[in-house]
PDB file as gemmi writes it, atoms N, CA and C in Angstrom:
CRYST1    1.000    1.000    1.000  90.00  90.00  90.00 P 1                      
ATOM      1  N   MET A   1     139.542  96.021  89.353  1.00  0.00           N  
ATOM      2  CA  MET A   1     138.840  97.187  89.425  1.00  0.00           C  
ATOM      3  C   MET A   1     137.110  96.655  88.949  1.00  0.00           C  
ATOM      4  N   LEU A   2     136.969  95.457  88.012  1.00  0.00           N  
ATOM      5  CA  LEU A   2     135.786  94.901  87.981  1.00  0.00           C  
ATOM      6  C   LEU A   2     135.238  94.477  88.970  1.00  0.00           C  
ATOM      7  N   GLN A   3     135.992  93.872  89.915  1.00  0.00           N  
ATOM      8  CA  GLN A   3     135.506  92.879  90.929  1.00  0.00           C  
ATOM      9  C   GLN A   3     134.814  94.119  92.261  1.00  0.00           C  
ATOM     10  N   LYS A   4     135.597  95.126  92.110  1.00  0.00           N  
ATOM     11  CA  LYS A   4     135.115  96.324  92.964  1.00  0.00           C  
ATOM     12  C   LYS A   4     133.728  96.784  92.687  1.00  0.00           C  
ATOM     13  N   MET A   5     133.759  97.016  91.254  1.00  0.00           N  
ATOM     14  CA  MET A   5     132.329  97.486  90.845  1.00  0.00           C  
ATOM     15  C   MET A   5     131.176  96.766  91.251  1.00  0.00           C  
ATOM     16  N   LEU A   6     131.629  95.040  90.770  1.00  0.00           N  
ATOM     17  CA  LEU A   6     130.633  94.288  91.034  1.00  0.00           C  
ATOM     18  C   LEU A   6     130.208  94.397  92.636  1.00  0.00           C  
ATOM     19  N   ILE A   7     130.917  94.231  93.469  1.00  0.00           N  
ATOM     20  CA  ILE A   7     130.762  94.385  94.936  1.00  0.00           C  
ATOM     21  C   ILE A   7     129.926  95.592  95.302  1.00  0.00           C  
ATOM     22  N   ILE A   8     130.256  96.808  94.645  1.00  0.00           N  
ATOM     23  CA  ILE A   8     129.450  97.910  94.902  1.00  0.00           C  
ATOM     24  C   ILE A   8     127.960  97.972  94.338  1.00  0.00           C  
ATOM     25  N   VAL A   9     128.001  97.212  93.155  1.00  0.00           N  
ATOM     26  CA  VAL A   9     126.507  96.943  92.759  1.00  0.00           C  
ATOM     27  C   VAL A   9     125.612  96.134  93.454  1.00  0.00           C  
ATOM     28  N   PHE A  10     126.537  95.082  93.859  1.00  0.00           N  
ATOM     29  CA  PHE A  10     125.742  94.025  94.623  1.00  0.00           C  
ATOM     30  C   PHE A  10     125.204  94.698  95.968  1.00  0.00           C  
ATOM     31  N   GLY A  11     126.081  95.389  96.673  1.00  0.00           N  
ATOM     32  CA  GLY A  11     125.629  96.255  97.837  1.00  0.00           C  
ATOM     33  C   GLY A  11     124.707  96.982  97.653  1.00  0.00           C  
ATOM     34  N   LEU A  12     124.383  97.767  96.434  1.00  0.00           N  
ATOM     35  CA  LEU A  12     123.135  98.516  96.244  1.00  0.00           C  
ATOM     36  C   LEU A  12     122.097  97.735  95.953  1.00  0.00           C  
ATOM     37  N   VAL A  13     122.145  96.710  95.426  1.00  0.00           N  
ATOM     38  CA  VAL A  13     120.862  95.996  95.078  1.00  0.00           C  
ATOM     39  C   VAL A  13     120.539  95.169  96.376  1.00  0.00           C  
ATOM     40  N   MET A  14     121.379  94.496  97.295  1.00  0.00           N  
ATOM     41  CA  MET A  14     120.841  94.134  98.631  1.00  0.00           C  
ATOM     42  C   MET A  14     120.358  95.351  99.331  1.00  0.00           C  
ATOM     43  N   THR A  15     120.659  96.606  99.349  1.00  0.00           N  
ATOM     44  CA  THR A  15     119.855  97.496 100.075  1.00  0.00           C  
ATOM     45  C   THR A  15     118.948  97.823  99.774  1.00  0.00           C  
ATOM     46  N   THR A  16     118.822  97.820  98.583  1.00  0.00           N  
ATOM     47  CA  THR A  16     117.450  98.262  97.746  1.00  0.00           C  
ATOM     48  C   THR A  16     116.571  97.133  98.261  1.00  0.00           C  
ATOM     49  N   LEU A  17     116.767  95.803  98.076  1.00  0.00           N  
ATOM     50  CA  LEU A  17     115.725  94.735  98.399  1.00  0.00           C  
ATOM     51  C   LEU A  17     115.568  94.843  99.797  1.00  0.00           C  
ATOM     52  N   VAL A  18     116.495  95.105 100.930  1.00  0.00           N  
ATOM     53  CA  VAL A  18     116.125  95.186 102.337  1.00  0.00           C  
ATOM     54  C   VAL A  18     115.133  96.018 102.559  1.00  0.00           C  
ATOM     55  N   THR A  19     115.394  97.415 101.958  1.00  0.00           N  
ATOM     56  CA  THR A  19     114.609  98.428 102.215  1.00  0.00           C  
ATOM     57  C   THR A  19     113.208  98.329 101.473  1.00  0.00           C  
ATOM     58  N   GLY A  20     113.215  97.418 100.559  1.00  0.00           N  
ATOM     59  CA  GLY A  20     111.683  97.069  99.829  1.00  0.00           C  
ATOM     60  C   GLY A  20     110.981  96.131 100.893  1.00  0.00           C  
ATOM     61  N   CYS A  21     111.702  95.176 101.532  1.00  0.00           N  
ATOM     62  CA  CYS A  21     111.014  94.390 102.321  1.00  0.00           C  
ATOM     63  C   CYS A  21     110.360  95.022 103.371  1.00  0.00           C  
ATOM     64  N   ASN A  22     111.232  96.062 103.932  1.00  0.00           N  
ATOM     65  CA  ASN A  22     110.633  96.867 105.149  1.00  0.00           C  
ATOM     66  C   ASN A  22     109.579  97.601 104.861  1.00  0.00           C  
ATOM     67  N   THR A  23     109.564  98.276 103.557  1.00  0.00           N  
ATOM     68  CA  THR A  23     108.204  99.024 103.034  1.00  0.00           C  
ATOM     69  C   THR A  23     107.279  98.203 102.949  1.00  0.00           C  
ATOM     70  N   VAL A  24     107.282  96.997 102.492  1.00  0.00           N  
ATOM     71  CA  VAL A  24     106.101  95.999 101.873  1.00  0.00           C  
ATOM     72  C   VAL A  24     105.479  95.567 103.605  1.00  0.00           C  
ATOM     73  N   ASN A  25     106.446  95.218 104.622  1.00  0.00           N  
ATOM     74  CA  ASN A  25     106.144  95.050 105.580  1.00  0.00           C  
ATOM     75  C   ASN A  25     105.300  96.062 106.570  1.00  0.00           C  
ATOM     76  N   GLY A  26     105.759  97.395 106.295  1.00  0.00           N  
ATOM     77  CA  GLY A  26     105.205  98.286 107.129  1.00  0.00           C  
ATOM     78  C   GLY A  26     103.664  98.513 106.204  1.00  0.00           C  
ATOM     79  N   VAL A  27     103.436  98.445 104.941  1.00  0.00           N  
ATOM     80  CA  VAL A  27     102.246  98.395 104.359  1.00  0.00           C  
ATOM     81  C   VAL A  27     101.296  97.480 104.911  1.00  0.00           C  
ATOM     82  N   GLY A  28     101.781  96.153 104.993  1.00  0.00           N  
ATOM     83  CA  GLY A  28     100.922  95.076 105.559  1.00  0.00           C  
ATOM     84  C   GLY A  28     100.394  95.606 106.949  1.00  0.00           C  
ATOM     85  N   LYS A  29     101.191  95.850 107.729  1.00  0.00           N  
ATOM     86  CA  LYS A  29     100.939  96.458 109.075  1.00  0.00           C  
ATOM     87  C   LYS A  29      99.928  97.465 108.936  1.00  0.00           C  
ATOM     88  N   ASP A  30     100.036  98.392 108.300  1.00  0.00           N  
ATOM     89  CA  ASP A  30      99.165  99.349 108.107  1.00  0.00           C  
ATOM     90  C   ASP A  30      97.658  98.934 107.655  1.00  0.00           C  
ATOM     91  N   VAL A  31      97.807  98.034 106.396  1.00  0.00           N  
ATOM     92  CA  VAL A  31      96.585  97.395 106.101  1.00  0.00           C  
ATOM     93  C   VAL A  31      95.724  96.403 107.049  1.00  0.00           C  
ATOM     94  N   GLN A  32      96.659  95.743 107.833  1.00  0.00           N  
ATOM     95  CA  GLN A  32      96.169  95.137 108.923  1.00  0.00           C  
ATOM     96  C   GLN A  32      95.541  95.765 109.854  1.00  0.00           C  
ATOM     97  N   SER A  33      96.024  96.929 110.381  1.00  0.00           N  
ATOM     98  CA  SER A  33      95.269  97.837 111.362  1.00  0.00           C  
ATOM     99  C   SER A  33      94.029  98.437 110.933  1.00  0.00           C  
ATOM    100  N   GLY A  34      94.208  98.843 109.613  1.00  0.00           N  
ATOM    101  CA  GLY A  34      92.947  99.441 109.170  1.00  0.00           C  
ATOM    102  C   GLY A  34      91.657  98.361 109.120  1.00  0.00           C  
ATOM    103  N   GLY A  35      92.042  96.925 108.762  1.00  0.00           N  
ATOM    104  CA  GLY A  35      91.048  95.902 108.630  1.00  0.00           C  
ATOM    105  C   GLY A  35      90.430  96.029 110.257  1.00  0.00           C  
ATOM    106  N   LYS A  36      91.317  95.864 111.158  1.00  0.00           N  
ATOM    107  CA  LYS A  36      90.982  95.856 112.585  1.00  0.00           C  
ATOM    108  C   LYS A  36      90.063  96.941 113.018  1.00  0.00           C  
ATOM    109  N   ALA A  37      90.343  97.947 112.506  1.00  0.00           N  
ATOM    110  CA  ALA A  37      89.440  99.207 112.797  1.00  0.00           C  
ATOM    111  C   ALA A  37      88.178  98.931 112.351  1.00  0.00           C  
ATOM    112  N   ILE A  38      88.108  98.721 110.929  1.00  0.00           N  
ATOM    113  CA  ILE A  38      86.822  98.333 110.323  1.00  0.00           C  
ATOM    114  C   ILE A  38      85.902  97.281 110.973  1.00  0.00           C  
ATOM    115  N   SER A  39      86.699  96.308 111.408  1.00  0.00           N  
ATOM    116  CA  SER A  39      86.135  95.149 112.037  1.00  0.00           C  
ATOM    117  C   SER A  39      85.673  95.535 113.452  1.00  0.00           C  
ATOM    118  N   ASN A  40      86.161  96.357 114.084  1.00  0.00           N  
ATOM    119  CA  ASN A  40      85.725  96.966 115.566  1.00  0.00           C  
ATOM    120  C   ASN A  40      84.606  97.731 115.132  1.00  0.00           C  
ATOM    121  N   THR A  41      84.606  98.736 114.313  1.00  0.00           N  
ATOM    122  CA  THR A  41      83.587  99.479 113.974  1.00  0.00           C  
ATOM    123  C   THR A  41      82.266  98.627 113.721  1.00  0.00           C  
ATOM    124  N   ALA A  42      82.290  97.787 112.794  1.00  0.00           N  
ATOM    125  CA  ALA A  42      81.305  96.840 112.527  1.00  0.00           C  
ATOM    126  C   ALA A  42      80.596  96.298 113.561  1.00  0.00           C  
ATOM    127  N   GLU A  43      81.478  95.664 114.645  1.00  0.00           N  
ATOM    128  CA  GLU A  43      81.065  95.152 115.742  1.00  0.00           C  
ATOM    129  C   GLU A  43      80.279  96.017 116.602  1.00  0.00           C  
ATOM    130  N   LYS A  44      80.598  97.252 116.815  1.00  0.00           N  
ATOM    131  CA  LYS A  44      79.927  98.119 117.547  1.00  0.00           C  
ATOM    132  C   LYS A  44      78.518  98.435 117.243  1.00  0.00           C  
ATOM    133  N   VAL A  45      78.839  98.586 115.740  1.00  0.00           N  
ATOM    134  CA  VAL A  45      77.109  99.018 115.073  1.00  0.00           C  
ATOM    135  C   VAL A  45      76.360  97.739 115.127  1.00  0.00           C  
ATOM    136  N   SER A  46      77.042  96.715 115.069  1.00  0.00           N  
ATOM    137  CA  SER A  46      76.067  95.292 115.298  1.00  0.00           C  
ATOM    138  C   SER A  46      75.496  95.246 116.647  1.00  0.00           C  
ATOM    139  N   ASP A  47      76.399  95.578 117.568  1.00  0.00           N  
ATOM    140  CA  ASP A  47      76.109  95.477 119.135  1.00  0.00           C  
ATOM    141  C   ASP A  47      74.888  96.434 119.436  1.00  0.00           C  
ATOM    142  N   LYS A  48      74.696  97.711 118.656  1.00  0.00           N  
ATOM    143  CA  LYS A  48      73.921  98.679 118.963  1.00  0.00           C  
ATOM    144  C   LYS A  48      72.546  98.367 118.313  1.00  0.00           C  
ATOM    145  N   MET A  49      72.295  97.366 117.310  1.00  0.00           N  
ATOM    146  CA  MET A  49      71.092  96.893 116.615  1.00  0.00           C  
ATOM    147  C   MET A  49      70.590  96.011 117.592  1.00  0.00           C  
TER     148      MET A  49                                                      
END                                                                             
């Protein structure tokens, strides 16, 4: 019984960790694309000056 509970808890922890990593990865991509958009806009403004 204890072994079964440990396996269930371990599975839940691993699922949470994997989901968290994917979420952090997604946030990183969002921040990166936002930075590229700002950089592109700054270059366009600089070219017009």
